C-alpha atoms as one frame of an Amber mdcrd trajectory, in Angstrom:
protein
  91.026  89.821 115.098  90.442  89.674 118.792  92.139  87.707 120.899  90.588
  84.541 122.463  92.283  85.551 125.995  91.732  88.335 128.542  94.905  90.360
 128.182  97.269  89.325 131.613 100.316  90.798 133.101 102.031  87.491 132.998
 102.397  87.918 129.116 105.239  90.642 129.393 107.602  87.667 130.357 107.675
  87.165 126.770 109.892  89.926 126.287 112.693  88.582 128.377 114.050  87.304
 125.510 114.215  90.508 123.840 115.694  92.708 127.001 118.328  89.924 128.220
 120.656  91.155 125.884 120.353  94.701 126.733 119.189  94.330 130.734 122.834
  95.774 131.408 122.188  99.143 129.810 118.621  98.765 130.902 119.600  98.149
 134.666 121.968 101.175 134.472 119.482 103.296 133.132 117.087 102.302 136.084
 119.757 102.706 138.500 120.768 106.203 137.127 116.631 107.056 137.201 116.172
 105.695 141.146 119.091 107.822 142.133 117.694 110.525 140.431 114.840 110.108
 142.705 116.882 109.346 145.641 118.755 112.385 145.161 115.390 114.490 144.846
 114.314 112.369 148.160 117.261 113.724 150.127 116.782 117.457 149.897 113.599
 117.703 151.956 115.740 115.860 154.768 118.067 118.322 154.125 115.501 120.919
 154.564 114.536 119.674 157.700 118.088 119.882 159.026 118.588 123.596 157.751
 115.247 124.541 159.705 116.173 122.152 162.628 119.525 123.559 162.992 121.248
 126.685 161.325 118.014 128.379 161.427 116.996 127.285 164.925 120.239 127.999
 166.291 120.939 131.290 163.515 124.311 128.961 162.345 125.589 130.860 159.489
 128.341 128.610 158.585 126.226 125.445 158.631 123.650 126.966 156.991 126.047
 127.654 154.016 127.566 123.987 154.192 123.633 122.421 154.043 122.671 124.705
 151.247 125.795 123.715 149.124 124.453 120.014 149.889 121.045 120.757 148.540
 122.665 122.691 145.302 125.345 119.232 144.987 122.226 116.787 145.064 120.121
 119.367 142.285 123.363 118.789 139.927 123.569 115.197 140.609 119.834 114.710
 139.476 120.714 116.543 136.582 123.817 114.191 135.464 121.816 111.079 136.249
 118.945 112.115 133.808 121.684 112.962 131.272 123.065 109.408 131.894 119.917
 107.619 132.017 119.014 109.071 128.641 122.235 108.237 127.429 121.744 104.466
 128.256 118.335 104.036 127.266 118.560 105.328 123.744 120.332 102.009 122.233
 118.325  99.235 123.931 114.857 101.107 123.073 115.471 101.044 119.149 117.863
  98.054 118.936 114.695  96.046 121.128 112.142  97.477 118.245 113.905  96.215
 115.469 114.600  92.704 116.858 110.891  92.034 117.313 110.053  93.697 114.227
 112.524  91.289 112.471 111.275  88.484 114.250 107.812  89.157 113.558 108.619
  89.476 109.666 110.274  86.766 109.514 107.497  84.292 111.316 105.175  86.103
 108.760 107.195  84.620 105.781 107.040  80.937 107.382 103.071  81.256 108.236
 101.403  79.352 105.287  99.343  80.941 102.868  95.796  79.514 104.901  97.150
  82.235 107.532  97.322  85.165 105.954  94.091  84.575 104.018  92.714  84.354
 107.364  94.074  87.261 108.987  93.472  91.031 107.632  96.350  92.689 106.510
  95.733  95.628 108.646  96.012  93.839 111.760  99.061  92.672 111.014 100.532
  95.912 110.015  99.243  97.451 113.155 101.150  94.778 115.174 104.079  95.354
 113.082 104.316  99.372 113.735 101.916 100.242 116.390 102.016  97.797 118.779
 105.813  97.343 119.017 105.842 101.346 119.438 103.468 100.771 122.443 106.066
  97.754 123.392 109.414  99.529 123.101 108.054 102.791 124.881 106.710 100.425
 127.750 110.051  98.795 127.969 112.483 101.597 127.959 110.375 104.296 129.355
 106.970 103.669 131.309 107.707 100.172 132.636 111.141 101.371 133.899 109.708
 104.662 135.592 106.862 102.722 137.215 109.014 100.424 138.987 111.658 103.157
 139.788 108.208 105.601 140.687 107.050 102.718 143.318 110.421 102.365 145.076
 110.808 106.213 144.916 107.158 105.903 147.027 108.077 103.131 149.284 111.125
 104.575 149.795 109.982 108.213 150.982 107.217 106.507 152.943 110.098 104.870
 154.802 111.983 107.902 155.373 108.588 109.506 156.303 108.229 106.747 159.142
 111.665 107.936 160.103 111.631 111.139 160.568 107.943 111.173 161.569 106.473
 107.859 162.638 102.872 109.160 162.906 102.782 111.222 159.905 104.360 108.533
 158.076 101.735 106.033 159.051  99.100 108.427 158.023 100.594 108.487 154.446
 101.014 104.802 154.576  97.166 104.032 155.259  96.468 106.490 152.688  98.289
 104.400 150.126  96.071 101.525 150.749  93.590 102.677 148.579  95.064 104.239
 146.066  96.554 100.683 145.189  93.543  99.045 144.984  91.778 101.429 142.906
  94.706 101.850 140.747  94.460  98.465 140.016  91.056  98.236 139.481  90.913
 100.602 136.722  94.353  99.569 135.356  92.396  96.217 134.330  89.264  97.891
 132.881  91.548 100.070 130.865  93.807  97.121 129.474  91.030  96.041 128.294
  89.635  99.319 126.500  93.198  99.524 125.019  93.128  95.925 123.542  89.791
  96.640 122.123  91.021  99.936 120.348  94.217  98.741 119.219  92.108  95.648
 117.559  89.867  98.413 116.124  93.010 100.216 114.816  94.035  97.142 112.686
  90.214  96.918 111.024  90.245 100.363 109.905  94.163  99.894 108.781  92.698
  97.071 106.687  89.935  99.015 105.218  92.055 101.679 104.257  94.206  99.419
 102.509  91.605  97.438 100.645  89.961 100.983  99.274  93.294 102.354  98.172
  94.182  99.151  96.682  90.847  99.031  94.946  89.928 102.582  94.416  89.425
 101.664  90.625  86.705  99.221  91.458  85.018 101.889  94.311  85.142 104.690
  91.606  83.761 102.709  88.694  80.943 101.442  90.887  80.242 104.472  92.399
  80.375 102.745  95.687  82.798 105.477  97.096  80.312 107.042  99.192  78.939
 103.827 100.777  82.585 103.042 101.439  83.171 106.161 103.496  79.752 105.434
 105.264  80.775 102.026 105.808  84.291 103.250 106.987  82.900 106.338 109.146
  80.979 103.979 111.046  83.810 101.685 112.114  85.818 105.325 112.998  82.802
 106.128 115.275  83.287 102.444 116.979  86.794 103.519 117.428  85.836 106.786
 118.588  83.581 105.210 121.488  86.409 102.729 122.630  88.803 105.527 122.905
  86.121 107.879 124.925  86.105 105.018 127.350  89.391 104.459 127.639  89.618
 108.604 128.276  87.100 107.938 131.076  88.778 105.395 132.721  92.033 107.228
 132.732  89.947 110.268 133.856  88.719 108.593 136.918  91.912 106.898 137.532
  93.787 110.285 137.330  90.964 111.533 139.665  92.113 108.599 142.193  96.176
 109.384 141.903  95.732 113.068 142.577  92.768 113.209 145.152  93.904 110.577
 147.419  97.579 112.317 147.834  95.995 115.477 148.134  93.646 114.064 151.053
  96.981 112.853 152.597  98.773 116.063 152.209  95.718 117.760 153.744  95.453
 115.523 156.816  99.566 115.720 157.567  99.448 119.099 156.972  96.550 119.163
 159.587  97.871 116.404 162.040 102.011 117.891 161.545 100.560 121.605 162.118
  98.702 120.726 165.534 101.809 118.496 166.404 104.253 121.318 165.983 101.760
 123.942 167.608 101.446 121.868 170.321 105.597 121.306 170.614 105.766 117.398
 170.102 107.025 117.844 166.985 109.804 120.174 165.667 108.783 122.890 162.979
 111.556 121.349 160.501 110.047 117.761 160.739 106.776 119.228 159.811 108.011
 121.192 156.962 110.491 118.144 155.956 107.279 116.024 155.816 105.672 118.150
 153.896 108.130 118.621 151.301 108.598 114.898 151.140 105.115 114.172 150.069
 105.525 117.276 147.632 108.234 115.696 146.280 106.573 111.961 145.929 103.670
 114.152 144.011 104.981 113.401 140.796 105.765 109.462 140.949 102.282 109.642
 142.302 100.412 111.498 139.815 102.570 109.695 137.350 101.044 106.393 138.272
  97.825 106.964 136.473  99.636 107.465 133.215 102.304 104.589 133.692  99.591
 102.525 134.528  97.710 103.364 131.234 100.787 103.193 129.402 101.530  99.221
 131.208  97.692  98.250 130.143  98.485  99.261 126.403 101.949  97.312 126.694
  99.997  94.318 127.954  97.556  94.586 124.981 100.398  94.966 122.224 102.347
  92.112 123.919  99.425  90.001 123.964  98.227  90.648 120.072 101.866  90.163
 118.892 102.373  87.048 120.762  99.120  86.071 119.082 100.984  85.943 115.687
 104.108  84.696 117.128 102.409  81.617 118.454 101.146  80.603 115.295 102.816
  77.542 114.735 103.704  77.391 110.692 101.748  74.331 109.105 104.291  73.858
 106.555 107.752  73.145 107.536 110.957  71.335 106.887 111.372  67.746 107.603
 113.448  66.918 110.401 115.813  65.279 108.146 115.426  66.197 104.755 115.968
  64.085 101.551 117.628  65.692  98.335 116.475  65.150  94.644 119.036  64.175
  92.012 120.820  66.622  90.574 119.554  68.120  87.983 116.153  67.103  88.918
 113.763  65.288  86.073 110.773  67.085  86.840 108.999  63.980  86.786 105.378
  64.627  89.245 102.838  62.144  90.267  99.762  62.771  92.552  98.370  59.768
  94.454  95.441  59.965  96.024  95.722  63.289  97.165  92.944  64.315  99.353
  92.966  68.104 101.138  90.353  69.791 103.180  90.907  73.631 104.688  90.743
  73.976 108.264  87.553  74.382 109.752  85.810  72.922 106.505  82.970  70.252
 106.530  83.754  68.535 103.129  87.052  67.683 101.200  87.750  70.100  98.217
  90.188  67.141  96.683  89.045  63.239  97.192  91.755  61.101  96.011  93.406
  63.022  92.968  95.679  60.738  90.931  97.668  61.922  87.841 101.156  61.645
  86.588 103.120  64.163  84.434 106.073  62.899  82.709 109.399  65.212  82.670
 109.102  67.560  79.937 105.372  67.192  79.452 102.742  69.893  80.124  99.311
  68.725  81.280  96.380  71.290  81.637  93.970  71.217  84.494  90.529  71.820
  83.655  87.630  71.971  85.873  84.527  73.994  86.819  84.982  76.765  88.962
  85.289  75.871  92.743  86.257  72.502  91.672  89.957  72.873  93.344  92.383
  73.779  90.617  94.467  76.461  92.138  94.201  74.126  95.339  95.888  71.561
  93.943  98.636  73.546  92.026  98.809  75.342  95.568  99.952  71.591  97.449
 103.026  71.175  94.398 105.254  73.927  95.873 103.866  73.413  99.674 102.119
  76.186  99.990  99.605  74.084 101.604 100.258  70.510 102.451  98.338  67.329
 101.357  95.531  66.136 104.113  95.706  62.699 102.563  97.893  60.486 100.201
 100.761  62.290  98.710 102.780  64.046  95.669 105.980  62.911  94.379 108.600
  64.997  92.449 111.233  62.532  90.940 110.214  59.981  93.405 110.331  61.694
  96.494 107.781  62.706  98.698 107.707  66.804  98.628 107.114  66.685 102.181
 110.631  65.025 102.614 112.298  67.867 100.715 113.230  71.171 102.378 111.510
  74.045 101.022 114.390  75.862  99.578 115.095  72.674  97.690 111.129  72.082
  96.230 110.913  75.594  95.620 114.192  75.839  93.488 112.588  73.143  91.583
 109.197  74.149  91.320 108.321  77.704  90.088 104.488  79.379  90.166 103.011
  81.663  88.114  99.955  82.582  89.773  96.612  83.657  88.198  96.645  87.370
  89.372 100.227  88.402  88.501 101.252  90.023  91.773 104.160  92.797  91.277
 106.114  94.751  94.000 106.759  98.426  94.077 110.756  97.716  93.232 112.506
  97.553  89.720 112.192  95.290  87.144 114.787  93.692  87.396 114.296  93.137
  91.344 110.537  91.660  90.476 112.311  89.234  87.669 115.044  88.039  89.988
 113.048  87.614  93.182 113.730  83.803  93.394 117.639  84.467  92.192 118.477
  87.625  93.852 122.202  87.282  92.609 121.333  86.910  89.025 123.316  88.845
  86.383 121.582  91.347  84.358 122.143  88.933  81.595 120.241  86.488  83.108
 117.170  88.671  83.960 117.434  89.727  80.164 117.344  86.115  78.888 114.314
  85.054  81.530 112.680  88.020  79.815 113.249  87.279  76.318 111.861  83.869
  77.259 108.563  85.512  78.337 108.285  87.776  75.280 109.321  90.589  77.739
 112.339  92.140  76.710 111.060  94.438  74.232 108.646  96.436  76.301 110.899
  96.491  79.360 113.812  98.350  77.258 111.037 101.029  76.088 110.471 101.646
  79.792 112.143 104.860  80.990 114.902 103.430  82.870 114.342  99.636  81.056
 116.017  97.053  83.904 115.933  99.612  86.430 112.043 101.099  86.176 110.582
 101.073  89.415 106.669  99.636  88.495 104.826 101.366  91.447 102.429  99.278
  93.605 101.262  96.091  92.403 102.543  97.167  88.648  99.589  98.954  87.907
 101.596 101.013  85.728 102.016  98.223  83.482  99.415  96.600  81.262  97.656
  93.137  82.213  99.364  91.256  79.557 102.762  93.096  80.657 102.329  92.175
  84.130 101.756  88.711  83.189 104.754  88.322  81.039 106.987  89.511  83.968
 105.646  87.043  86.094 106.570  84.344  83.914 110.026  85.798  83.373 110.175
  85.867  87.347 109.191  81.957  87.217 111.839  80.936  84.721 114.605  82.986
  85.779 115.665  79.952  87.923 115.399  77.101  85.061 112.769  75.141  87.610
 112.233  71.788  86.635 108.400  72.088  86.981 106.390  74.962  86.366 103.109
  75.683  87.572 100.916  78.045  85.828  97.312  79.171  87.373  95.477  80.172
  84.278  98.128  82.778  83.034  95.618  83.932  80.066  92.878  84.882  82.549
  91.272  88.325  82.058  93.536  89.099  79.072  92.265  90.923  75.681  92.600
  88.559  72.577  96.126  90.769  71.336  97.159  90.429  74.498  96.384  86.901
  75.167  98.407  86.072  71.696 101.196  87.709  73.006 101.262  85.880  76.571
 100.465  82.667  74.645 103.339  82.889  72.228 105.504  83.587  75.310 104.181
  80.611  77.043 104.802  78.122  73.778 108.571  79.056  74.773 108.680  79.302
  78.284 106.837  75.643  78.268 109.781  74.124  75.807 111.413  71.277  77.974
 109.908  71.869  81.417 107.402  69.706  83.130 103.957  72.190  83.581 100.841
  71.807  85.012  98.479  74.901  83.800  95.498  75.509  85.082  93.344  76.589
  82.030  89.701  78.006  81.410  90.287  78.729  77.763  90.282  76.689  74.588
  93.388  78.826  73.533  95.657  77.506  77.037  94.516  73.913  76.533  96.292
  74.261  73.038  99.530  74.745  74.794  98.889  71.349  76.783 100.372  67.669
  75.364  97.147  65.883  77.650  94.323  67.354  79.672  93.170  66.132  82.912
  89.873  66.699  84.279  89.009  67.647  87.558  85.290  66.898  89.011  84.101
  65.878  92.183  87.346  66.419  93.882  89.101  63.721  91.008  90.739  63.406
  87.973  87.800  61.821  86.003  89.348  61.735  82.476  92.519  61.973  81.033
  93.427  62.725  77.420  94.344  65.217  74.587  91.737  68.233  73.863  90.255
  66.797  70.706  89.776  63.365  72.406  88.082  64.767  75.354  85.956  67.026
  73.383  84.966  64.318  71.124  84.232  62.005  74.451  83.181  63.740  77.101
  80.477  65.594  77.904  81.604  67.490  81.237  84.892  68.619  79.292  82.599
  69.594  76.245  80.120  71.736  78.421  83.611  73.604  79.863  85.279  73.988
  76.652  82.739  73.956  73.809  84.227  75.137  70.053  83.348  78.479  69.522
  84.345  78.502  65.683  85.454  76.570  63.144  88.894  76.385  63.671  88.149
  75.247  67.183  86.428  72.512  65.741  89.341  71.942  63.054  91.730  71.423
  66.508
């Protein structure tokens, strides 16, 4: 997702909380880098002394002493480089770790609506490539940008001191260098931000294609998906070429202007030396200083480019971190009387999605008694799934309230609410982990016995024991190595392991064949025993599990009763769940 604001250098201030704890080592590394540069800069001054002193006066003893000084400075440079690398290694890894942990923690706090809006590839690129760019800037490119600029400044001052005319000439040539560098840096920042966004989009497409490979293959959509991917890859290529063009122009500036300055100083200095107004040592020293400054000047192009990338990466990182969680703990949470009874009451519940013109729910009223199972029936798009998401506060109501044991769910701490309300979704999402880890997701310290009890309740123990390593079997990404019924039963086991007071089931029998449906239905009968449950239902077989049925239409509950009563008295309900055989009629 593109940023609504242009990247700005000021955004780098947001890195201060991460840099502050390790600033001692970073300052030490910066001091070592600066000392390295100054040691190198002292060598041209010694060369001037050698030429104008021992060489001019044929003083061999003085030559040896100054030559040893040059050797000592060279050894000091090498040692300082070693020290800098030692000092900077730990902060580099630490800053990246802290930033990645903060981003991941914040993503867990953001509501489902945020994740619905943001492509996963964009979030992935921020958590990986952007943080790598920021880490590289803080511990290397940003460090050397400051050090190299200081080195150039000190070098110009030294040049002015030993040869004022040549120093002023070099300083004048530096003005267009600074102006042009800043101009190209801004252009590079914009292109870098665009490229990073496009990388995130490509990552999203790769992820979708990987997860949906069965659909792409079954519909023969692979070639078309490839063409779409290639088209987006071409856009990224064009942006990367734009970056190269801007960077090439920047390199021309940072190389050509110092070369012109060197040529001008060589001409002016050589003429002055020939005229006798400057010593040969001074001219050679000035040229050596400019030659030494070549790397700090030449590196400015790359360092400014890295700074532009870091600004864009930090902007993208802060976009996520600045998103305020819409669902948070109340300032002063209430507590439920334990054990929770599981009484659920919806009073005039209304809900509108952010930016939507109309409400999905327009005043829903419903009472669910402790231990009762209520099926929620409605046409596609009537808001059933939205309603069930409001109970564990995956989103918050925009009107009315939801009470659990007489307490507004918004007055409860999220951890306590979600310990009392467990959800099994229509799509049973499993993780690339062991069976045990998937089932014990809500109770990480659950014992194997507790995991097995949950599996037994969900009628999943038998097929789990048949897996190669039982509870420790890794089930693969998204659990696609299991059948639909097996995934659904593991999701049920995960929902009941914490013994919740309220169970929310979003169409648990969807997309199952008849045999698998019978297995999961048997598991549900056990799961629902003694638990308050709200079950989204599309099939008559699911409705049969409920004590009562609530019909959701037009954003409101329009009828509540038993399945047989609604079937006989409510035409809308009969249209949605009409009997298909004599058995259903008998029921």
